[in-house]
C-alpha positions as CSV (number, residue, x, y, z in Angstrom):
1,M,183.2,77.3,146.2
2,R,180.4,74.5,145.3
3,T,180.0,72.6,147.9
4,A,178.1,69.7,149.2
5,L,176.8,68.4,152.0
6,Y,176.7,64.6,154.0
7,A,174.9,63.8,156.7
8,R,173.9,60.3,158.2
9,V,171.9,59.0,161.9
10,S,171.5,55.2,162.5
11,T,168.0,54.0,162.1
12,K,169.1,52.1,165.5
13,D,168.8,55.6,167.5
14,G,166.1,57.9,166.9
15,R,167.9,60.0,169.7
16,Q,169.8,61.5,166.6
17,D,168.6,64.1,164.8
18,A,170.3,65.0,162.0
19,E,169.2,69.1,161.3
20,N,171.5,69.0,164.1
21,Q,174.6,67.8,161.7
22,L,173.1,69.7,158.8
23,R,172.5,73.4,160.7
24,Q,176.8,72.6,162.1
25,L,177.7,71.9,158.0
26,R,175.8,74.6,156.9
27,A,177.4,77.1,159.8
28,F,180.0,76.5,158.8
29,A,179.9,76.6,155.3
30,E,179.0,80.0,155.6
31,T,181.9,80.9,157.5
32,Q,184.5,79.6,154.8
33,G,182.8,81.3,152.2
34,W,181.1,77.9,150.4
35,T,178.0,78.0,148.0
36,V,176.3,74.8,149.7
37,V,174.7,73.5,146.3
38,Q,173.6,70.0,148.0
39,E,172.7,68.5,150.4
40,Y,172.6,64.9,151.1
41,L,171.2,62.6,154.3
42,D,171.1,59.3,154.9
43,R,169.4,57.6,158.2
44,A,170.5,54.3,157.7
45,S,174.0,51.9,159.1
46,G,177.2,53.8,157.7
47,K,178.2,50.0,157.9
48,R,176.4,49.8,154.0
49,G,178.2,51.4,151.4
50,D,174.7,51.3,149.8
51,R,172.8,53.7,150.9
52,E,170.6,55.8,149.2
53,Q,171.8,58.9,149.9
54,F,175.4,58.4,149.7
55,R,175.2,56.8,146.4
56,R,173.3,60.2,145.1
57,M,176.4,62.0,146.2
58,F,178.9,59.7,144.5
59,E,177.5,60.1,141.3
60,S,176.8,63.4,141.7
61,A,180.8,63.8,142.7
62,S,181.8,62.0,139.0
63,R,179.7,64.6,137.7
64,R,182.2,67.4,139.4
65,D,178.2,68.9,140.8
66,F,180.1,70.3,143.3
67,D,183.5,70.6,144.2
68,C,184.2,69.8,147.8
69,L,182.4,67.6,150.2
70,L,181.7,68.8,153.5
71,F,180.7,65.9,156.5
72,W,180.3,66.6,160.2
73,S,182.9,63.3,161.4
74,L,184.3,60.7,159.4
75,D,182.3,57.6,160.8
76,R,178.9,59.5,159.9
77,L,180.5,59.7,155.8
78,S,181.3,55.0,156.6
79,R,181.7,53.0,159.2
80,E,182.9,50.5,156.8
81,G,186.5,49.9,158.0
82,T,189.8,51.7,157.6
83,V,190.6,50.3,153.9
84,Q,187.0,51.2,152.3
85,T,186.2,53.8,153.8
86,L,189.9,55.7,152.5
87,N,188.4,54.2,149.6
88,H,185.7,56.4,149.8
89,L,188.3,59.4,150.0
90,E,190.4,58.2,147.1
91,R,187.6,58.2,144.8
92,L,186.1,61.4,145.6
93,T,189.6,62.6,145.3
94,G,189.6,61.3,141.9
95,Y,186.6,62.9,141.1
96,G,188.8,65.6,141.4
97,V,186.4,66.3,144.8
98,N,188.2,67.9,147.6
99,Y,186.6,67.0,150.8
100,R,186.4,68.1,154.8
101,S,185.1,67.4,158.1
102,F,183.6,69.6,160.1
103,T,184.7,68.0,163.7
104,E,187.9,66.6,162.7
105,Q,190.3,69.9,161.5
106,Y,193.3,67.7,160.1
107,L,190.9,65.8,157.5
108,D,191.0,68.5,155.3
109,S,191.9,67.9,151.3
110,T,191.4,71.9,150.7
111,G,194.3,72.5,153.4
112,V,198.4,72.7,152.4
113,F,198.3,69.9,154.7
114,K,196.8,67.4,152.2
115,E,198.9,64.8,151.0
116,A,200.6,64.6,154.4
117,V,196.7,63.2,155.0
118,I,196.4,61.0,152.6
119,G,199.3,59.6,153.7
120,I,198.9,58.9,156.5
121,L,195.5,57.6,155.6
122,A,196.8,55.6,153.0
123,A,199.6,54.3,155.9
124,V,196.6,53.2,158.5
125,A,195.1,51.5,156.2
126,K,198.0,49.4,154.6
127,Q,198.3,48.0,158.6
128,E,195.2,47.2,158.0
129,R,195.1,45.3,155.1
130,V,197.9,43.2,157.1
131,R,195.9,42.4,160.0
132,L,192.7,41.2,157.8
133,S,195.7,39.3,155.9
134,E,197.5,37.8,159.5
135,R,193.7,36.9,160.8
136,T,192.4,34.9,157.3
137,I,195.8,32.6,157.1
138,A,195.4,32.4,161.2
139,G,192.1,31.2,160.5
140,L,192.7,28.7,157.4
141,E,195.6,27.3,159.7
142,R,193.4,27.0,162.6
143,A,190.8,25.0,161.0
144,K,193.6,23.1,159.5
145,A,194.9,22.1,162.6
146,Q,191.4,21.1,164.0
147,G,191.0,18.6,160.3
148,R,188.5,21.0,159.6
149,I,189.9,20.6,155.2
150,G,187.3,23.3,152.7
151,G,185.4,21.7,149.8
152,R,186.1,20.9,145.9
153,P,187.4,23.5,144.1
154,K,184.9,24.7,141.6
155,A,185.3,24.3,137.9
156,E,186.3,27.7,137.2
157,D,188.4,28.2,139.8
158,A,190.5,25.6,137.8
159,D,191.6,27.7,135.2
160,P,194.7,28.0,135.3
161,R,194.6,31.5,134.5
162,L,193.0,32.6,137.6
163,A,196.0,31.0,139.5
164,A,198.2,32.4,137.2
165,K,196.8,36.0,137.8
166,I,196.9,35.1,141.4
167,D,200.6,34.4,141.4
168,R,201.4,37.6,139.8
169,L,199.0,39.4,142.3
170,R,200.6,37.9,145.5
171,A,204.0,38.5,143.9
172,K,203.7,41.9,143.8
173,G,202.8,42.1,147.7
174,N,198.8,42.4,147.9
175,S,197.0,40.8,150.7
176,I,195.0,37.6,150.6
177,R,190.9,40.2,150.9
178,V,193.3,42.2,148.3
179,I,193.6,39.4,145.6
180,A,190.4,38.0,146.3
181,A,188.6,40.8,145.4
182,E,190.5,41.6,142.6
183,V,190.2,38.3,140.9
184,K,186.5,37.7,142.7
185,R,186.7,35.1,144.8
186,S,186.8,34.4,148.2
187,P,189.9,35.1,150.3
188,N,189.2,31.1,151.1
189,T,189.5,30.0,147.5
190,V,192.9,32.7,146.9
191,M,194.3,31.0,149.7
192,R,193.3,26.9,148.8
193,L,194.8,27.9,145.1
194,L,198.1,29.5,146.2
195,K,198.7,26.3,148.5
196,S,197.1,24.0,145.7
197,E,199.4,21.0,144.5
198,N,198.7,22.0,141.3
199,H,199.3,25.8,141.7
200,V,200.4,26.8,138.4
201,Q,203.2,29.3,138.7
202,P,203.0,32.4,135.6
C-alpha cells in the first residue's frame, strides 16, 4: 500500500524533534509492508489549517497519490478542535484515502473497525457542535441581559432569501455555527436574523 507520512512540531517548542516522529512512522510502515511514497513535515501550530505541508498533503490526497496517511498522533495532524479534525478525516475518506495513527491504535480506517471509528468520532463532533451552539446562545443572552445590543444589520443581511435559507437549515437541526459557516455569516448575525421581528419563514 502506498503510504504518506505526516509529522508536525510546534515552532514554540524547540525541544521537539520531527525526525523522532518520522523515524517511528517509517519503521512502522515497514513492518506493515507499506511503501512510503511521500513525507510531509510542518513546523507550525496545529491550530491552523493553512499549514504549507498540510495543504500539500491534501492536494496529493485529492489526486490519490497515496492510499493511506500515517501520522504519529491525532494532535500532530490537527489541534483545531474536534469538529474540524473530524472534517479533515472525513475529507481524506472522501478522497478514498485511509488514515492511521501510530500511537492511537483505535484510530485506524484500514482495519475492520473503520465504520465504528468514524461513527464514534462523528458522535463526539456532534456533541461538540451542540456545546458550541449552547455557548453562543448563552453569550448572546448574557449580552442582552447586560443591555448590549448588536449593531444594525448590513444591507446584504436583510435579503429575505438569506433569512429563508437560515430557517431551512435551522429546521433540519443544524447548529448556529454550522449555519453560519454555510451562509458565510457570523454566529451573532445568524442569531440576530433568527430573532428578528421581520424574520421571513420559508
